[in-house]
C-alpha positions as CSV (number, residue, x, y, z in Angstrom):
1,M,0.0,0.0,0.0
2,D,1.2,3.5,-0.8
3,R,2.2,5.4,2.4
4,V,0.2,8.5,1.4
5,L,-3.0,6.4,2.0
6,T,-2.5,6.9,5.7
7,L,-3.7,10.5,5.6
8,E,-6.5,9.5,3.3
9,F,-7.8,7.1,5.9
10,V,-7.5,9.8,8.6
11,R,-9.8,11.9,6.5
12,V,-12.3,9.0,6.5
13,T,-12.4,8.6,10.3
14,E,-12.4,12.4,10.8
15,A,-15.5,12.8,8.6
16,A,-17.3,10.1,10.5
17,A,-16.4,11.6,13.9
18,V,-17.3,15.2,13.0
19,K,-20.8,14.1,11.7
20,A,-21.6,11.8,14.6
21,G,-20.3,14.2,17.2
22,R,-23.1,16.5,16.5
23,L,-25.5,14.1,18.4
24,M,-23.1,13.6,21.4
25,G,-25.2,13.4,24.5
26,K,-28.6,13.7,22.7
27,G,-29.7,10.1,23.4
28,N,-30.0,9.2,19.7
29,K,-27.5,6.4,19.2
30,M,-29.1,5.2,15.9
31,G,-29.0,8.7,14.5
32,A,-25.4,9.2,15.5
33,D,-24.4,5.9,13.9
34,Q,-26.1,6.8,10.7
35,L,-24.3,10.1,10.6
36,A,-21.0,8.4,11.1
37,V,-21.8,5.9,8.3
38,D,-22.7,8.8,6.0
39,G,-19.5,10.7,6.8
40,M,-17.2,7.7,6.4
41,H,-18.8,6.4,3.2
42,S,-18.7,9.8,1.5
43,I,-14.9,10.1,1.9
44,L,-14.1,6.4,1.2
45,S,-15.6,6.8,-2.2
46,S,-12.8,9.2,-3.2
47,V,-9.9,7.3,-1.8
48,P,-7.6,5.7,-4.5
49,I,-8.2,2.1,-3.6
50,D,-10.1,-0.9,-4.8
51,G,-11.6,-1.8,-1.5
52,T,-13.9,-4.5,-0.2
53,V,-15.6,-4.1,3.1
54,V,-15.1,-7.4,5.0
55,I,-16.2,-6.0,8.4
56,G,-18.9,-3.4,8.4
57,E,-22.4,-2.5,9.3
58,G,-23.9,-5.9,8.5
59,E,-25.0,-8.0,5.6
60,M,-26.2,-6.3,2.4
61,D,-29.9,-6.7,3.3
62,E,-29.2,-5.1,6.7
63,A,-27.2,-2.0,5.8
64,P,-27.6,0.3,2.8
65,M,-23.9,1.5,3.1
66,L,-20.6,0.0,4.4
67,Y,-22.2,-3.5,4.2
68,I,-20.1,-6.6,4.1
69,G,-19.0,-7.2,0.6
70,E,-19.5,-3.6,-0.6
71,K,-16.9,-2.3,-3.0
72,V,-15.6,1.2,-2.1
73,G,-12.9,3.5,-3.4
74,A,-12.1,5.3,-6.6
75,G,-9.9,2.5,-7.9
76,G,-6.4,1.5,-7.2
77,T,-4.7,-1.0,-4.8
78,P,-6.9,-4.0,-3.9
79,V,-7.5,-4.0,-0.1
80,D,-9.7,-5.4,2.6
81,I,-11.4,-2.9,4.8
82,A,-12.8,-3.2,8.4
83,V,-14.9,-0.4,9.6
84,D,-16.8,0.7,12.7
85,P,-18.0,4.2,11.9
86,L,-19.2,4.7,15.5
87,E,-17.6,2.4,18.1
88,G,-19.5,3.0,21.2
89,T,-23.0,4.2,20.1
90,N,-24.3,4.2,23.6
91,L,-21.3,6.2,24.8
92,T,-21.9,8.9,22.2
93,A,-25.6,9.0,22.9
94,K,-24.9,9.5,26.7
95,G,-22.0,11.8,26.2
96,Q,-19.6,9.4,27.9
97,D,-15.9,8.9,27.2
98,G,-14.6,6.3,24.8
99,S,-16.4,6.5,21.5
100,I,-14.3,6.6,18.3
101,A,-14.6,6.2,14.5
102,V,-12.4,3.4,13.3
103,I,-11.0,1.9,10.1
104,A,-8.4,-0.8,9.4
105,I,-7.0,-1.7,6.0
106,A,-4.8,-4.6,4.9
107,G,-4.0,-6.3,1.6
108,K,-6.7,-8.4,-0.2
109,G,-7.4,-11.5,1.9
110,N,-5.4,-10.4,4.9
111,L,-8.1,-9.4,7.4
112,L,-10.1,-12.2,9.1
113,H,-13.6,-12.0,7.8
114,A,-15.0,-12.3,11.4
115,P,-18.7,-13.0,11.6
116,D,-20.9,-11.0,14.0
117,M,-20.5,-13.2,17.0
118,Y,-18.6,-13.1,20.3
119,M,-14.9,-13.5,20.7
120,E,-12.7,-14.1,23.7
121,K,-9.8,-11.6,23.7
122,L,-6.5,-11.0,25.5
123,C,-4.6,-7.8,24.4
124,V,-1.3,-6.4,25.6
125,G,1.3,-3.9,24.6
126,P,4.8,-4.4,23.1
127,R,6.7,-5.1,26.3
128,A,4.4,-8.1,27.0
129,K,4.5,-9.5,23.5
130,G,4.9,-13.2,23.4
131,R,4.0,-13.6,27.1
132,I,0.2,-14.2,26.8
133,D,-1.6,-17.5,26.5
134,L,-5.4,-17.6,26.3
135,N,-5.4,-21.2,27.5
136,K,-3.6,-20.3,30.8
137,P,-5.3,-19.0,34.0
138,V,-5.9,-15.3,34.4
139,Q,-3.4,-15.2,37.3
140,E,-0.7,-16.8,35.3
141,N,-1.1,-14.4,32.4
142,L,-1.1,-11.4,34.7
143,R,2.2,-12.7,36.3
144,R,3.9,-13.1,32.9
145,I,2.6,-9.7,31.7
146,A,3.8,-8.0,34.9
147,E,7.3,-9.5,34.4
148,G,7.4,-8.2,30.9
149,L,6.5,-4.7,32.1
150,E,9.0,-5.0,34.9
151,R,6.4,-4.2,37.6
152,S,4.3,-6.2,40.1
153,I,0.8,-7.4,39.4
154,D,-0.7,-4.8,41.7
155,D,0.7,-2.1,39.4
156,L,-1.3,-3.5,36.4
157,T,-4.6,-2.0,35.3
158,V,-6.9,-4.5,33.4
159,V,-9.8,-3.3,31.2
160,I,-12.8,-5.5,31.2
161,L,-16.3,-4.9,29.8
162,D,-18.8,-4.7,32.7
163,R,-20.9,-7.7,32.0
164,E,-22.2,-10.5,34.2
165,R,-20.3,-13.1,32.0
166,H,-17.0,-11.6,33.2
167,Q,-17.6,-11.9,37.0
168,E,-15.2,-14.9,37.2
169,I,-12.4,-13.0,35.3
170,I,-13.0,-9.9,37.5
171,N,-12.7,-12.1,40.7
172,D,-9.5,-13.7,39.4
173,C,-7.9,-10.3,38.6
174,R,-8.8,-9.0,42.0
175,D,-7.5,-12.1,43.8
176,A,-4.2,-11.7,41.9
177,G,-4.0,-8.1,43.0
178,A,-4.5,-6.3,39.7
179,R,-6.5,-3.1,39.4
180,I,-9.6,-3.1,37.2
181,K,-11.2,-0.6,34.9
182,L,-14.7,-1.7,34.0
183,I,-16.1,-0.2,30.8
184,T,-19.8,-0.1,29.8
185,D,-19.2,-0.3,26.0
186,G,-16.6,-0.2,23.2
187,D,-13.5,-2.3,23.6
188,V,-11.5,-1.2,20.6
189,S,-10.4,2.1,22.1
190,P,-9.0,0.5,25.3
191,A,-7.4,-2.3,23.2
192,V,-5.5,0.5,21.4
193,D,-4.6,2.1,24.7
194,V,-2.9,-1.0,26.1
195,G,-0.4,-0.8,23.3
196,I,0.6,2.8,24.1
197,E,2.9,3.7,26.9
198,G,1.4,6.2,29.3
199,S,-2.2,5.4,28.6
200,G,-2.7,4.1,32.1
201,V,-4.0,0.7,31.1
202,H,-2.0,-2.5,30.5
203,V,-4.3,-5.4,29.6
204,L,-7.6,-5.9,28.0
205,M,-9.4,-9.2,28.5
206,G,-12.8,-10.8,28.3
207,I,-15.5,-11.5,25.7
208,G,-16.6,-8.9,23.1
209,G,-17.6,-8.6,19.5
210,A,-15.5,-10.5,16.9
211,P,-15.5,-7.7,14.3
212,E,-14.2,-5.3,16.9
213,G,-11.5,-7.9,17.7
214,V,-10.1,-7.7,14.2
215,L,-10.0,-3.9,14.4
216,A,-8.2,-4.1,17.7
217,A,-5.7,-6.6,16.2
218,A,-4.8,-4.3,13.4
219,A,-4.1,-1.5,15.8
220,L,-2.0,-3.7,18.1
221,K,-0.1,-5.2,15.2
222,C,0.9,-1.6,14.2
223,L,1.8,-0.8,17.8
224,G,4.0,-3.9,18.2
225,G,1.7,-5.3,20.8
226,D,0.1,-8.8,21.0
227,M,-3.3,-10.4,21.0
228,Q,-4.8,-13.8,21.2
229,A,-8.5,-14.6,20.5
230,R,-11.0,-17.4,20.2
231,L,-14.4,-17.3,18.5
232,I,-17.3,-18.2,20.7
233,P,-20.2,-19.5,18.6
234,Y,-23.4,-19.9,20.6
235,T,-25.8,-21.0,17.9
236,E,-25.7,-23.6,15.1
237,E,-25.7,-20.8,12.6
238,E,-22.6,-19.3,14.2
239,R,-20.8,-22.6,14.3
240,K,-21.6,-23.0,10.6
241,R,-20.1,-19.6,9.9
242,C,-16.9,-20.7,11.7
243,Y,-16.7,-23.9,9.5
244,E,-17.2,-21.8,6.4
245,M,-14.2,-19.7,7.4
246,G,-12.1,-22.8,7.7
247,I,-12.1,-22.9,11.5
248,M,-12.9,-26.5,12.2
249,D,-11.6,-26.5,15.8
250,L,-13.9,-24.1,17.6
251,N,-11.4,-24.0,20.5
252,K,-8.7,-22.7,18.3
253,V,-6.7,-19.8,19.7
254,M,-5.9,-17.3,17.0
255,T,-2.8,-15.2,17.2
256,I,-2.5,-11.6,16.1
257,D,-1.1,-12.8,12.7
258,D,-4.2,-15.0,12.2
259,L,-6.4,-12.0,12.7
260,V,-4.4,-9.7,10.5
261,K,-2.0,-11.4,8.0
262,G,0.6,-9.9,5.7
263,D,3.4,-7.4,6.1
264,D,1.4,-4.3,5.9
265,C,-1.8,-2.8,7.5
266,I,-3.1,0.7,8.4
267,F,-5.2,1.7,11.3
268,S,-6.9,5.0,11.8
269,A,-9.2,6.2,14.7
270,T,-10.7,9.6,15.5
271,A,-12.1,10.4,18.9
272,I,-15.8,11.3,19.0
273,T,-15.8,11.7,22.8
274,N,-12.7,11.8,25.0
275,T,-10.4,8.9,25.3
276,P,-7.3,8.6,27.5
277,M,-5.0,9.5,24.5
278,M,-7.3,11.9,22.5
279,R,-9.8,14.6,22.9
280,G,-13.3,14.3,21.4
281,V,-14.7,16.5,18.6
282,Q,-14.8,20.1,19.6
283,Y,-17.1,22.5,17.7
284,F,-17.0,26.2,17.3
285,G,-18.3,28.9,14.9
286,G,-17.5,27.8,11.4
287,G,-15.5,24.6,12.2
288,A,-14.4,21.8,14.5
289,R,-11.3,20.3,15.9
290,T,-10.5,16.6,15.9
291,N,-7.8,14.3,17.5
292,S,-6.8,11.2,15.6
293,V,-4.2,8.4,15.6
294,V,-3.1,6.7,12.5
295,M,-0.6,3.8,12.3
296,R,1.1,1.8,9.7
297,Y,2.7,-1.6,10.4
298,K,5.2,-1.7,7.6
299,S,6.9,1.6,8.5
300,G,6.3,1.4,12.2
301,T,4.9,4.9,12.3
302,I,2.3,6.1,14.8
303,R,1.0,9.6,14.3
304,F,-1.3,11.6,16.5
305,I,-3.0,14.2,14.4
306,D,-4.7,17.4,15.7
307,T,-6.9,18.8,12.9
308,F,-8.9,22.0,12.5
309,H,-11.7,21.8,10.0
310,R,-13.1,24.9,8.4
311,F,-16.7,24.2,7.3
312,D,-17.0,27.6,5.6
313,K,-13.6,28.9,4.3
314,S,-15.0,32.5,4.4
315,A,-15.8,32.2,8.2
316,K,-13.4,34.1,10.4
317,W,-12.3,32.5,13.7
318,S,-9.2,32.3,15.8
319,I,-7.3,29.2,16.9
320,H,-6.6,28.9,20.6
321,L,-4.0,26.2,21.6
């Protein structure tokens, strides 16, 4: 992929965030999601790629835009695209921290075409790479992660979705001495945070959406972090989807390279509401300000981008930093 595409994809997530952010705190999660889809789709159509959406808003009969299998782009490099125009719809609707607009891109056939089912995840940053094992007990993983970070377990902060299904994991983390940050929605943003020094979180574990898992894997691969995952099919239809993907062993632990293959991928995210590393969209007369992060695996670059958008170029306003 051409390196200039990185900024093109930032434009994509910025457009989704600026549109969706208008409904922040207004209780309309469906409306915010649609605005994000509209914004993302409008910019994607102009990007010089031959893209196929492999993770999107749903099947063709469920979503008018950014549906799985949709072709996007203005022509160029063949790529797979995973999108979540509004990750954390409830967070945006309630005006809570943690909602982002996200896109991940890799070469054709290099993103796991994850079906919309649950996935068990274990995510860490670069210094704990190679130390995780989804088949080992929580306490053992925390011990090995702490060793990699050269700290004690009680210095670790573990991010877990606040769900009843996670009570055993929560108890195990507490028994081991780790601190816990429970989140209500949206596990892509904290998965990114665990890969960045200074974010204040070190591990993400638990069960969440499989499509979000692939997005998280793309970010962590770019960051030099690590991830293991396992699909959790609850219905016969979900088990059939796994078999169709070639996953015959439903207990198979997938590595980060199973989720995102190849030697190149790009990840971009723009904050809609505040995250530990980025401020949410700020609006003012005639424009808006966004904070984004864009990463590329091949080059190892991680860029934080602070952008001012002028909606009306004739408008006059001053920039206060």
